[in-house]
C-alpha positions in Angstrom: -21.6 0.5 17.0 -18.5 -1.6 16.9 -19.0 -2.8 13.3 -20.3 0.4 11.7 -17.5 2.9 12.1 -14.4 1.0 10.9 -12.1 2.9 8.6 -9.4 1.3 6.6 -6.0 1.5 8.1 -3.6 3.0 5.5 -1.3 0.4 4.0 2.3 1.1 5.0 4.5 2.1 2.1 6.5 -0.6 0.4 9.8 -0.6 2.3 13.4 -1.4 1.7 13.1 -4.4 4.0 10.2 -5.9 2.0 12.0 -5.2 -1.3 15.2 -6.9 0.1 13.1 -9.9 0.9 11.8 -10.0 -2.7 15.2 -9.6 -4.1 16.4 -12.6 -2.1 13.5 -14.6 -3.5 14.5 -13.7 -7.0 18.1 -14.7 -6.2 16.9 -18.2 -5.3 16.4 -18.7 -9.1 20.2 -18.4 -9.7 22.6 -21.3 -9.9 24.6 -20.0 -6.9 21.4 -20.7 -4.8 21.7 -24.4 -5.4 19.2 -24.3 -8.3 20.2 -27.0 -10.7 18.3 -25.4 -13.5 19.0 -21.8 -12.4 20.8 -19.1 -14.3 23.8 -16.8 -13.6 21.7 -13.7 -13.7 18.2 -12.4 -14.5 17.7 -9.5 -16.8 14.7 -7.1 -16.6 14.4 -4.2 -19.1 11.4 -2.0 -18.9 10.0 0.3 -21.6 11.2 0.8 -25.1 14.7 -0.6 -24.4 13.0 -4.0 -23.8 10.4 -3.7 -26.5 7.9 -3.2 -23.7 8.5 -6.7 -22.5 5.5 -7.7 -20.4 7.5 -10.0 -18.1 10.1 -7.3 -17.3 7.3 -4.9 -16.5 5.7 -7.3 -14.1 9.0 -8.2 -12.4 10.0 -4.6 -11.8 6.6 -3.7 -10.6 6.7 -6.5 -8.1 10.3 -5.9 -7.1 10.5 -2.1 -7.1 6.9 -0.9 -6.6 5.6 -3.6 -4.3 2.8 -4.9 -6.5 1.1 -8.0 -5.2 -1.5 -10.5 -6.5 -3.6 -9.2 -9.4 -1.8 -5.8 -9.2 1.2 -7.4 -10.9 -0.7 -7.7 -14.1 -1.3 -4.0 -14.6 1.5 -2.4 -12.7 3.9 0.1 -14.4 1.7 0.5 -17.4 2.1 3.9 -18.9 4.7 4.8 -16.2 7.1 6.9 -18.2 9.4 7.5 -15.3 9.9 3.8 -14.5 10.1 2.7 -18.1 13.8 3.8 -18.2 14.8 1.2 -15.7 17.1 -1.8 -16.2 17.8 -4.4 -13.4 20.4 -7.2 -13.6 20.2 -9.6 -10.6 22.8 -12.3 -9.8 23.5 -14.1 -6.6 26.4 -11.8 -5.6 25.4 -8.5 -7.1 22.5 -6.4 -8.5 22.8 -3.6 -11.0 20.1 -0.9 -11.3 20.0 1.8 -14.0 17.4 4.5 -13.8 16.9 8.2 -14.7 17.2 10.8 -12.0 13.4 11.4 -12.0 12.9 7.8 -10.8 15.4 8.1 -8.0 13.0 9.3 -5.3 10.9 6.2 -6.0 13.7 3.7 -6.4 16.3 4.8 -3.8 14.2 4.2 -0.6 13.4 0.7 -1.9 16.8 -0.5 -3.0 18.7 0.9 0.0 18.9 -2.5 1.8 20.1 -4.5 -1.2 23.3 -6.4 -0.9 25.9 -5.9 -3.7 24.0 -3.0 -5.2 25.5 -0.8 -8.0 23.2 2.1 -8.8 23.7 3.9 -12.1 21.6 7.1 -12.2 21.5 9.2 -15.3 21.5 12.9 -14.4 18.5 14.9 -15.7 20.8 17.1 -17.7 22.0 14.1 -19.8 18.5 12.6 -20.5 17.7 12.3 -24.2 21.3 13.0 -25.1 24.0 10.9 -26.9 26.1 11.1 -23.8 23.2 9.7 -21.7 22.7 6.8 -24.1 26.4 6.1 -23.9 26.2 5.9 -20.1 23.3 3.5 -20.2 24.9 1.3 -22.9 28.3 1.1 -21.2 26.8 0.2 -17.9 24.6 -2.5 -19.4 27.5 -4.1 -21.3 29.9 -4.0 -18.4 27.5 -5.9 -16.1 25.9 -8.4 -18.5 29.1 -9.6 -20.3 30.3 -11.7 -17.3 27.2 -13.9 -17.2 27.0 -17.0 -19.3 23.4 -17.9 -18.7 20.7 -15.2 -18.5 17.1 -15.6 -17.4 14.4 -13.4 -18.9 10.6 -13.3 -18.7 9.6 -14.2 -22.3 6.1 -13.5 -23.7 3.9 -16.6 -23.9 1.6 -16.8 -26.9 -0.7 -19.5 -28.3 0.8 -21.3 -31.3 -1.5 -20.9 -34.3 0.0 -23.7 -36.4 2.7 -26.4 -36.3 3.0 -29.4 -34.1 2.3 -27.3 -31.0 -0.8 -25.6 -32.3 -3.0 -24.4 -29.5 -0.2 -24.6 -26.9 1.4 -21.6 -25.1 4.9 -21.2 -26.6 7.9 -18.8 -26.3 10.5 -17.6 -28.7 14.1 -17.1 -27.4 14.8 -14.8 -30.3 12.3 -12.3 -28.7 15.3 -11.0 -26.7 17.2 -10.1 -29.8 14.5 -7.6 -30.7 15.1 -5.6 -27.5 17.0 -2.4 -28.5 19.3 -2.6 -25.5 20.2 -6.2 -26.4 20.9 -5.4 -30.0 23.7 -3.1 -28.8 25.7 -6.3 -28.0 26.1 -7.1 -31.7 27.6 -3.8 -32.7 31.1 -4.4 -33.9 32.3 -0.9 -33.0 31.8 -1.8 -29.4 34.0 -4.9 -29.7 31.2 -7.4 -30.2 31.9 -10.8 -31.6 28.4 -12.1 -31.9 24.8 -11.6 -31.0 23.4 -11.8 -27.5 21.9 -15.3 -27.8 25.2 -16.5 -29.3 27.3 -15.3 -26.3 24.7 -16.0 -23.6 22.4 -18.9 -22.9 18.9 -17.4 -22.6 16.3 -19.1 -20.5 12.7 -18.3 -20.0 11.9 -17.7 -16.3 8.3 -16.4 -16.6 6.8 -19.5 -14.9 9.1 -19.4 -11.9 8.7 -15.6 -11.5 5.0 -15.9 -11.6 5.2 -18.4 -8.8 7.0 -15.7 -6.8 4.3 -13.1 -7.6 1.6 -15.5 -6.5 3.3 -16.4 -3.2 2.9 -14.6 0.1 5.5 -12.4 1.6 5.7 -9.5 4.0 4.6 -6.9 1.4 1.6 -8.9 0.2 0.4 -9.7 3.7 0.9 -6.1 4.7 -1.3 -5.0 1.9 -3.9 -7.7 2.8 -4.2 -6.5 6.3 -3.7 -2.8 5.8 -5.9 -2.4 2.7 -7.9 -5.4 1.5 -9.1 -6.6 4.9 -10.6 -3.2 5.9 -12.3 -3.2 2.4 -13.8 -6.6 3.0 -14.7 -5.5 6.6 -16.5 -2.4 5.2 -18.6 -4.5 2.8 -19.4 -7.0 5.5 -20.6 -4.1 7.7 -22.8 -2.9 4.8 -24.8 -6.0 5.2 -25.5 -5.1 8.9 -26.3 -1.6 7.9 -29.1 -2.9 5.6 -30.7 -4.5 8.7 -30.3 -1.4 11.0 -33.5 0.3 9.9 -36.7 0.5 11.9 -38.3 -2.9 12.8 -41.2 -2.4 10.4 -38.7 -1.9 7.6 -36.2 -4.5 8.8 -38.6 -7.4 8.7 -39.2 -6.8 4.9 -35.5 -6.9 4.0 -34.9 -9.7 1.5 -31.8 -11.9 1.5 -30.8 -10.6 -1.9 -31.1 -7.0 -0.7 -29.1 -7.7 2.5 -26.4 -9.6 0.7 -26.1 -7.3 -2.3 -22.9 -5.5 -1.0 -21.1 -8.8 -0.7 -22.3 -10.5 -3.9 -21.6 -7.3 -6.0 -18.2 -6.9 -4.5 -17.3 -10.5 -5.2 -18.7 -10.6 -8.8 -17.2 -7.2 -9.7 -13.8 -8.6 -9.0 -14.4 -11.5 -11.4 -15.0 -9.3 -14.4 -11.4 -9.4 -15.4 -10.0 -12.2 -13.4 -9.3 -15.9 -14.0 -12.3 -18.2 -13.7 -10.2 -20.2 -11.3 -10.7 -17.6 -8.7 -14.5 -18.3 -8.4 -13.9 -22.1 -8.1 -15.0 -23.2 -4.7 -15.5 -19.6 -3.3 -18.7 -17.8 -2.6 -20.3 -14.7 -1.1 -23.8 -14.2 0.0 -26.5 -13.8 2.7 -29.0 -16.5 3.6 -31.8 -16.6 6.1 -31.8 -19.6 8.4 -30.0 -22.0 6.0 -28.0 -22.3 2.8 -29.9 -24.1 0.0 -28.1 -27.0 -1.6 -27.0 -26.7 -5.2 -29.9 -29.0 -6.3 -32.5 -26.7 -4.7 -33.9 -23.8 -6.6 -33.2 -20.7 -4.5 -36.2 -18.5 -3.8 -36.1 -15.0 -2.4 -37.1 -14.7 1.3 -37.3 -11.9 3.8 -36.8 -11.6 7.6 -40.5 -12.0 8.3 -40.9 -15.3 6.4 -37.3 -16.7 6.2 -37.5 -18.9 9.3 -38.7 -22.4 9.8 -42.1 -23.1 8.2 -42.5 -19.5 7.1 -42.0 -18.0 10.5 -39.8 -14.9 11.2 -36.1 -15.8 10.7 -34.1 -16.1 13.9 -30.7 -16.0 12.3 -28.9 -15.5 9.0 -25.7 -16.9 7.5 -23.2 -14.4 5.9 -20.1 -15.2 3.9 -17.8 -12.6 2.4 -15.0 -13.1 0.0 -12.7 -10.9 -2.1 -12.1 -12.2 -5.5 -8.9 -10.1 -5.9 -7.1 -11.8 -3.0 -7.4 -14.9 -0.8 -9.4 -13.2 2.0 -12.8 -14.7 3.1 -14.8 -15.0 6.2 -18.1 -16.5 7.3 -20.4 -15.5 10.2 -23.8 -16.3 11.7 -25.8 -13.3 12.8 -28.8 -13.4 15.1 -32.1 -11.7 14.2 -33.9 -12.5 17.5 -31.8 -11.6 20.5 -34.2 -13.3 22.9 -34.8 -10.5 25.4 -35.7 -12.0 28.8 -38.3 -9.2 29.6 -40.0 -9.3 26.2 -43.3 -11.1 25.6 -41.8 -13.2 22.9 -42.4 -16.8 22.0 -40.6 -19.2 24.4 -40.0 -21.6 21.6 -38.2 -18.9 19.7 -36.1 -18.1 22.7 -35.1 -21.7 23.1 -34.2 -22.1 19.5 -32.0 -18.9 19.7 -30.4 -20.3 22.8 -29.5 -23.6 21.0 -28.2 -21.8 17.9 -26.1 -19.2 19.7 -24.7 -21.8 22.1 -23.6 -24.1 19.3 -22.3 -21.1 17.3 -20.2 -20.0 20.3 -18.7 -23.5 20.5 -17.8 -23.5 16.8 -16.2 -20.1 17.0 -14.0 -21.3 19.9 -13.2 -24.6 18.1 -12.0 -22.7 14.9 -10.0 -20.2 16.8 -8.4 -22.9 19.0 -7.6 -24.8 15.8 -5.8 -21.8 14.2 -4.0 -20.8 17.4 -2.9 -24.4 18.0 -1.2 -24.9 14.6 2.5 -25.6 15.0 5.0 -23.7 12.9 6.4 -25.6 9.9 3.3 -27.7 9.0 2.7 -28.3 5.4 -0.6 -27.3 3.8 -1.6 -31.0 3.6 -1.0 -31.5 7.3 -3.1 -28.4 8.1 -5.9 -29.7 5.9 -5.9 -33.0 7.8 -6.0 -31.2 11.1 -8.9 -29.1 9.9 -10.9 -32.2 8.9 -10.1 -33.8 12.2 -12.0 -31.0 14.0 -15.2 -32.8 13.0 -15.1 -35.0 16.0 -14.8 -32.0 18.3 -17.7 -30.3 16.6 -19.8 -33.5 16.9 -19.3 -33.4 20.6 -20.3 -29.8 20.7 -23.5 -30.6 18.8 -24.4 -33.3 21.3 -24.0 -31.0 24.2 -25.9 -28.1 22.6 -28.8 -29.8 20.8 -31.6 -31.5 22.7 -32.3 -34.1 20.1 -30.7 -37.5 20.6 -31.5 -38.6 17.0 -29.6 -35.7 15.3 -26.8 -37.1 13.1 -24.2 -34.4 13.6 -21.4 -36.1 11.7 -23.6 -36.3 8.6 -24.5 -32.6 8.7 -21.1 -31.1 9.5 -19.1 -29.8 6.6 -15.6 -28.6 7.2 -14.2 -26.7 4.2 -10.4 -26.1 4.0 -8.5 -24.4 1.2 -5.1 -22.8 0.6 -4.9 -19.9 -1.8 -2.3 -17.8 -3.5 -2.1 -14.0 -3.5 -4.6 -13.8 -6.3 -7.2 -16.0 -4.5 -6.7 -19.0 -6.7 -6.9 -22.4 -4.9 -3.5 -24.1 -4.6 -5.2 -27.4 -3.8 -7.1 -27.4 -7.1 -4.5 -25.9 -9.3 -1.8 -27.8 -11.2 1.0 -25.8 -9.7 4.2 -27.3 -8.4 5.1 -27.5 -4.7 3.1 -25.4 -2.4 4.8 -22.3 -1.0 6.1 -22.2 2.6 3.8 -19.3 3.6 0.2 -19.7 2.6 -3.1 -18.0 3.3 -5.7 -20.7 4.3 -9.4 -20.6 4.8 -11.3 -22.9 7.1 -15.1 -22.9 7.2 -17.5 -24.9 9.4 -21.1 -25.3 8.4 -23.6 -27.3 10.4 -26.8 -28.0 8.5 -30.3 -29.0 9.6 -29.9 -28.5 13.3 -32.7 -30.1 15.3 -34.3 -28.1 18.1 -37.2 -28.8 20.4 -40.0 -31.0 19.1 -37.6 -32.4 16.4 -38.0 -29.1 14.5 -35.4 -28.2 11.9 -34.2 -24.8 13.0 -31.6 -24.2 10.2 -27.8 -24.0 9.9 -24.9 -22.1 11.4 -21.8 -21.0 9.6 -18.4 -19.7 10.7 -15.1 -19.3 8.8 -11.7 -17.5 9.1 -8.8 -16.7 6.9 -5.3 -17.1 8.4 -1.7 -17.3 7.3 0.6 -20.1 8.3 4.0 -21.5 7.4 7.3 -21.2 9.1 5.9 -19.3 12.1 2.8 -19.5 14.3 -0.4 -19.1 12.4 -2.1 -15.7 12.6 -5.7 -14.7 11.8 -6.2 -12.2 9.0 -10.0 -11.7 9.3 -10.2 -11.8 13.1 -11.3 -8.1 13.4 -14.5 -8.7 11.4 -17.2 -9.0 14.1 -18.0 -12.6 15.2 -21.2 -11.6 17.0 -24.0 -9.4 15.8 -27.6 -9.5 17.0 -30.8 -7.6 16.5 -34.0 -7.5 18.5 -36.6 -9.6 16.7 -40.2 -8.5 15.8 -41.6 -9.7 19.1 -38.7 -8.2 21.1 -39.2 -4.8 19.4 -42.9 -4.7 19.8 -42.7 -5.7 23.5 -40.1 -3.1 24.2 -41.9 -0.4 22.4 -44.9 -1.2 24.4 -43.3 -1.9 27.8 -40.9 1.0 27.7 -42.7 3.7 25.7 -42.0 6.1 28.5 -38.3 5.4 28.2 -38.5 5.9 24.4 -40.4 9.1 24.7 -38.8 10.8 27.7 -35.3 9.4 28.0 -34.4 10.0 24.3 -35.6 13.5 24.8 -33.3 14.0 27.8 -36.3 14.4 30.2 -36.4 13.2 33.8 -38.9 10.6 35.0 -40.4 11.2 38.3 -42.2 7.9 38.6 -42.0 4.4 37.3 -39.9 1.4 38.3 -36.6 3.0 37.4 -37.2 6.3 39.1 -35.9 9.7 38.1 -32.7 10.3 36.2 -29.8 11.1 38.5 -27.6 12.6 35.8 -28.8 15.0 33.2 -26.6 13.6 30.5 -27.6 10.5 28.7 -24.0 9.5 27.9 -24.6 9.2 24.2 -20.8 8.7 23.8 -20.9 5.5 25.7 -20.7 1.9 24.5 -21.7 -1.3 26.2 -20.1 -4.7 25.3 -20.6 -8.3 26.1 -17.3 -10.1 25.7 -16.3 -13.7 25.2 -13.4 -13.9 27.6 -11.7 -16.8 25.9 -11.0 -14.9 22.7 -12.0 -11.3 23.4 -14.8 -11.5 20.9 -17.1 -8.5 21.7 -20.6 -7.5 20.7 -22.0 -4.0 21.2 -25.3 -4.0 23.0 -25.6 -0.3 23.8 -24.8 3.1 22.3 -26.4 5.2 25.0 -26.7 4.8 28.8 -29.0 6.4 31.4 -28.4 6.2 35.2 -31.6 6.4 37.2 -32.5 6.1 40.9 -33.1 2.3 40.6 -31.0 1.1 37.7 -29.1 1.5 34.4 -30.8 1.6 31.0 -28.8 0.7 27.9 -30.0 1.4 24.4 -28.8 0.6 20.9 -30.3 0.7 17.4 -30.1 -3.1 17.1 -30.9 -4.4 20.5 -33.4 -1.8 21.6 -33.6 -1.1 25.4 -31.9 -3.3 27.9 -33.1 -2.2 31.4 -30.9 -3.4 34.4 -32.5 -2.9 37.8 -30.3 -2.6 40.8 -29.7 -4.8 42.7 -32.2 -7.3 41.1 -30.3 -7.5 37.7 -26.8 -6.4 38.7 -25.1 -8.0 41.8 -21.9 -6.0 41.7 -20.0 -3.3 39.8 -16.2 -3.0 39.3 -14.8 0.3 37.9 -11.6 0.9 35.9 -9.9 4.1 34.7 -7.9 3.3 31.6 -7.1 7.0 31.2 -8.1 10.3 32.6 -10.9 10.6 30.1 -12.3 7.1 30.3 -14.4 5.2 32.8 -15.2 1.5 32.5 -17.8 -0.2 34.5 -18.0 -4.0 34.6 -21.5 -5.0 35.5 -21.9 -8.5 36.9 -25.5 -9.3 35.8 -27.8 -12.1 36.7 -28.4 -14.9 34.2 -31.9 -13.6 33.3 -30.9 -10.0 32.9 -29.4 -10.1 29.4 -30.7 -11.4 26.1 -30.1 -15.1 25.4 -27.5 -14.3 22.7 -25.4 -12.5 25.3 -25.4 -15.5 27.6 -23.9 -17.6 24.8 -21.1 -15.0 24.3 -20.3 -14.8 28.0 -21.9 -17.4 30.4 -20.9 -15.1 33.3 -23.2 -12.4 32.0 -20.8 -9.5 32.4 -21.3 -6.2 30.6 -18.5 -3.7 30.1 -19.9 -0.2 30.0 -17.4 2.3 28.6 -17.9 6.0 29.1 -15.8 8.9 27.8 -17.6 11.9 29.2 -16.6 15.6 29.0 -14.8 16.9 32.2 -18.0 18.5 33.5 -20.0 15.4 32.9 -17.3 13.3 34.5 -17.4 15.4 37.6 -21.2 15.1 37.7 -20.9 11.3 37.3 -18.5 11.1 40.2 -20.6 13.4 42.4 -24.1 12.1 41.6 -24.0 8.6 40.0 -21.2 6.8 41.8 -22.6 7.4 45.3 -26.0 6.2 44.2 -24.6 3.1 42.7 -22.8 2.3 45.9 -26.0 2.6 47.8 -27.6 -0.1 45.6 -24.9 -2.6 44.9 -21.2 -3.3 46.0 -18.9 -1.1 43.9 -15.2 -1.9 43.8 -12.5 0.1 42.1 -10.2 -2.2 40.1 -6.6 -1.6 39.1 -6.5 -1.2 35.3 -3.4 -3.2 34.2 -3.5 -3.3 30.4 -1.2 -6.3 30.1 -3.6 -8.5 32.2 -6.9 -6.9 31.4 -6.3 -6.8 27.7 -7.4 -10.4 27.3 -10.8 -9.5 28.7 -11.1 -5.8 27.6 -10.0 -5.7 24.0 -8.7 -2.7 22.3 -11.8 -2.2 20.3 -13.7 -1.1 23.5 -11.2 1.6 24.2 -11.5 3.0 20.7 -15.2 2.4 20.1 -16.1 6.0 20.8 -13.5 7.3 18.3 -14.4 8.1 14.7 -12.2 5.2 13.5 -11.3 1.8 14.9 -7.7 0.7 14.7 -7.3 -2.5 12.8 -5.2 -5.0 14.8 -2.7 -6.7 12.6 0.7 -8.0 13.4 1.5 -8.5 9.7 0.7 -4.9 8.9 3.9 -3.7 10.7 6.2 -4.5 7.8 8.9 -2.1 9.0 11.2 -3.3 11.7 10.7 -1.3 14.8 12.6 -0.9 18.0 11.5 -4.4 19.3 14.0 -7.2 18.7 11.2 -9.7 18.8 9.4 -8.5 15.7 7.2 -11.5 14.8 6.3 -10.1 11.4 9.8 -9.9 10.1 10.8 -13.2 11.8 7.9 -14.8 10.0 9.2 -13.6 6.6 12.9 -14.1 7.2 15.4 -12.9 4.6 18.6 -14.2 6.0 20.2 -14.8 9.4 22.5 -11.8 9.5 19.7 -9.4 8.4 17.7 -10.2 11.5 20.6 -10.0 13.9 19.8 -7.6 16.7 17.7 -5.3 14.5 16.8 -2.2 16.5 18.0 -3.7 19.7 19.9 -1.5 22.2 22.3 -3.8 24.1 23.4 -3.0 27.6 27.0 -2.0 28.3 27.5 -5.3 30.1 26.9 -7.1 26.8 29.9 -5.4 25.1 33.3 -6.9 25.4 35.0 -4.5 23.0 34.7 -0.8 22.0 35.5 0.7 18.6 35.1 3.6 16.3 33.8 2.0 13.1 34.7 3.4 9.7 32.8 1.7 7.0 32.5 2.2 3.2 32.6 0.5 -0.1 35.8 -0.7 -1.8 37.8 2.3 -3.0 36.1 4.8 -0.8 39.3 5.8 0.9 38.3 4.6 4.4 41.7 2.9 5.1 43.6 6.2 4.6 41.1 8.1 6.8 41.5 5.5 9.5 45.3 5.6 9.4 45.3 9.4 9.8 42.8 9.3 12.6 44.8 6.7 14.5 48.0 8.7 14.2 46.4 11.9 15.5 44.1 10.3 18.1 44.2 11.8 21.6 46.3 9.8 24.1 48.5 8.1 21.5 48.0 5.9 18.5 44.9 3.7 18.4 44.7 0.1 17.4 43.3 -0.4 13.9 41.7 -3.6 12.5 40.1 -4.4 9.2 37.1 -6.6 8.4 34.8 -7.4 5.6 31.0 -7.6 5.9 29.7 -8.4 2.4 27.6 -11.1 0.8 29.5 -14.4 1.1 32.4 -12.8 3.2 32.0 -11.9 6.9 35.3 -11.5 8.8 33.8 -9.3 11.6 34.0 -11.9 14.3 37.7 -12.6 13.6 38.5 -8.9 13.6 36.6 -8.4 16.8 38.6 -11.1 18.5 41.8 -9.2 17.6 40.6 -5.9 19.1 42.2 -5.2 22.6 40.1 -5.5 25.7 40.3 -2.0 27.1 38.2 1.0 27.8 40.0 3.0 25.1 38.5 3.0 21.6 40.0 1.1 18.8 39.3 1.7 15.1 37.6 -1.0 13.0 37.6 -0.5 9.3 34.7 -2.4 7.6 34.5 -3.0 3.9 30.9 -3.4 3.1 28.0 -2.5 0.8 25.4 -2.9 3.6 23.7 0.0 5.3 24.9 1.6 8.5 22.0 0.2 10.5 22.9 -3.4 9.5 26.6 -2.9 10.2 26.0 -1.3 13.6 23.6 -4.0 14.7 25.8 -6.8 13.4 28.8 -5.4 15.3 26.7 -5.1 18.4 25.6 -8.7 18.1 29.3 -9.7 18.1 29.9 -7.8 21.3 31.5 -4.6 19.9 30.2 -1.3 21.4 30.1 1.2 18.5 31.1 4.5 20.0 31.0 6.3 16.6 30.0 5.1 13.2 31.6 6.9 10.2 30.5 6.3 6.7 33.0 7.1 4.0 31.9 7.9 0.5 34.1 8.5 -2.5 32.4 11.5 -4.0 34.4 11.3 -7.3 33.1 7.7 -7.9 29.6 8.3 -6.6 28.7 11.6 -8.3 30.6 11.7 -11.5 29.4 10.3 -14.9 26.2 9.2 -13.3 27.6 6.2 -11.6 26.8 5.7 -7.9 28.3 2.4 -7.1 27.1 1.0 -3.7 25.8 4.4 -2.7 22.2 3.2 -2.6 23.1 0.6 0.0 24.1 3.3 2.4 21.1 5.5 2.0 17.9 6.0 4.0 18.5 3.0 6.2 21.3 5.0 7.7 18.8 7.3 9.4 19.9 7.5 13.1 22.7 5.0 12.7 25.6 6.9 11.2 27.3 9.5 13.4 29.3 11.1 10.6 29.5 10.9 6.8 32.9 11.7 5.3 33.1 12.6 1.6 36.5 11.9 0.1 38.0 12.9 -3.3 35.9 16.0 -3.6 38.9 17.9 -5.1 38.4 18.7 -8.8 34.7 18.2 -8.8 32.8 21.0 -10.5 30.6 23.3 -8.3 27.5 21.9 -9.8 28.5 18.3 -8.8 29.5 19.4 -5.3 26.1 21.1 -4.8 24.4 17.9 -6.0 26.6 15.9 -3.7 25.6 18.0 -0.8 21.9 17.8 -1.6 21.8 14.1 -2.1 23.9 13.2 0.9 21.8 15.4 3.2 18.7 13.7 1.9 20.2 10.2 2.5 21.7 10.9 5.9 19.4 13.6 7.5 20.6 12.9 11.0 24.4 12.7 10.6 27.2 15.2 10.4 28.5 15.5 6.8 32.1 16.6 6.4 34.6 16.6 3.5 38.2 15.3 4.0 40.8 16.7 1.6 42.7 13.7 0.1 40.7 11.5 2.4 42.7 12.4 5.5 42.5 14.4 8.6 45.4 16.8 9.4 44.8 18.1 13.0 43.0 17.4 16.2 40.0 19.5 15.3 39.4 17.4 12.3 39.6 14.2 14.4 37.0 15.6 16.8 34.8 16.6 13.9 34.8 13.0 12.5 34.6 10.9 15.7 32.6 13.3 17.9 30.6 10.9 20.0 26.9 11.4 20.0 24.4 9.1 21.7 23.4 7.4 18.5 20.6 4.8 18.6 18.5 3.5 15.8 15.4 5.4 16.8 17.1 8.6 18.0 16.7 11.9 16.0 20.0 13.6 16.0 21.0 17.2 15.5 20.6 18.9 12.1 23.0 17.9 9.3 26.1 20.1 9.1 28.0 20.3 5.8 31.5 21.9 6.1 34.9 21.3 4.5 38.1 20.8 6.5 
């Protein structure tokens, strides 16, 4: 079934783009970001060098490892590799010190950081005096220029004094850090202790607010990991009801809801009590008892009105580790039209399912209609205003004129942080711009025919909203699930005992109203769906299908047999072929042909029958089944156009026969892809230039200039390389311009304006610490066609003494963007360092040519061609293997 085979989609690895976004958020705490109470820099020291400071451990786990929500609390514990890490963040620069063993974990993450200086201690110098000297000198050199420094101090409860019982901090805690005590050593030229030279400020509270907020990484984890986990537990509830009817009717509400209540309560064992405030998880037959009522255990057979069998149940799931929650109403009496069930029960099911369908549509319309930029308070007001719409839905769906809908409608709205703590109930400061919200509609004591109380319905969704259009987070959890009730099951077992006995055994029937089977296969790999066209909500009603001389028989564990006689029950059939191995039949059924729940999902009573037969069975279907169908009803062949049919035929149908179902989630795609309209990254914007033209391939008509771009950090030797290239260029000297593309300084537009308008290439020298991808796309956005992109790296500066200034900013994100990497100042480097240089450069630029330039210059035409050899370089193109050769 649709709900039973869902596997969790793996969470995408924490990426450089997401880490860059988090770095930018930390930088908002600095003075240069217009924070009046900000600091010049923030210092995070992990491990023994920071006396195992808990705040530094959390900050580095959040920034470097992608921890989110409650994960921040325990991240990097006993992580010996990451414990040797020091990070200093200012508005203009960021310094990272780590050991070589941590480099594979850190380098892919920091590769998009602006103003990065990466200091890597070689493995050969670990646990040596020379290694300690490298670490100390690097730390002192970067911290001495900052007057005020922010750290995450430890908060402890005061045991005595005027602040007894309050959470307090001690600024002198920093002086106990071994790396900070170095500042006071006179032999190093010190003239005072750290707290005498620098103003130290506790930033734990503001950092915690960042951890609790939502960003691309946390939402990616929500959708890619936590939502499938919640989905799986929700489906476990349905599995408890999937047994034989005789067992099903004895299932108690506690047994059915145990997967959800255990999942929720287990998460509270170590969490804050605030998480449970206002949140719940459970399973209830017919209605949810009030807090004043004493709850008693009931089962399916007695859980309905006045001790009758329950017609429906209310299910709510919540994850106490995060803000995700959802609520659904499931139907335990499908209301089969051909069953000998009670007509009053069928009517009640029709009232409940019709009202539930309207509530589902109202909630989804509410979420889809939210405008970007609304505050949480405004969204809460809009949620409460939906009461009037729901009241009107109740009036049209319930027969009782005396029913006080407004009194019985409860709309619950909450905004939660990444840990699942309510922001509306907490004493936190201003609410974040991006927030996960939960809206739940509960309608109590619905009145059916003869003024009978037939119970309640429940529906709720989690969604994220903020600067961009709101998006559902729990939309993939099934909205509709239904089972055949006791009367339905008994009637079908009696009326179709021949079908049960013979069709499931694969036998043919020579008599009866349906006639003999016209295809030996029972299409056990099929699936039948009823779809709500407005929102593509689907419910599976069949897992097997038989084609007989007079009709089609569908069967599922939950719904039993659904016989469709032709042409009495099916007026027309439309066929689609999404692929060579798939056949989709749209059956236009009569109003009385389907169970009553199905009519509430789709008033048009259309069933989509999806088949994925083996080639031999497919041929038999085309040869035997299709001609017979055409004799009985009109059969038309439709054109399958995914863009137009996707709204009616959701992706879940196309994958329902697979072993796993793809979780649809826009927020899960945390990496920027080839589409320039990536809504995920636009939602979590870092800065304007970072989003410019990412991954976009512009047409040649969009370019007004053409240039060979030579980029590198200050001191890389790119200017000398450009000069020698221009003097030896074919066809005479080329025009050379220089530009800067760094944080706070962007002169690319001015340099582009000075480039000549001609078909011949010019040379543009760009001083930058950004990655090749960002440089290429930024230049393309200014109208410059990049014929070749050359990255220049000063090998002496990058690979000697463990210092790799700005090298990390050119790594990994250069995949497919750099044409050539030129290593300068390789003369004099020992063989061991050259080998290391070769290895690391190949790893960082696997798709570029790597060459070395003696003295940073080219001396003949062959060298020129080796450097500027034009390949068709695009962001997503895999280029030839790396070549490493000297001039």
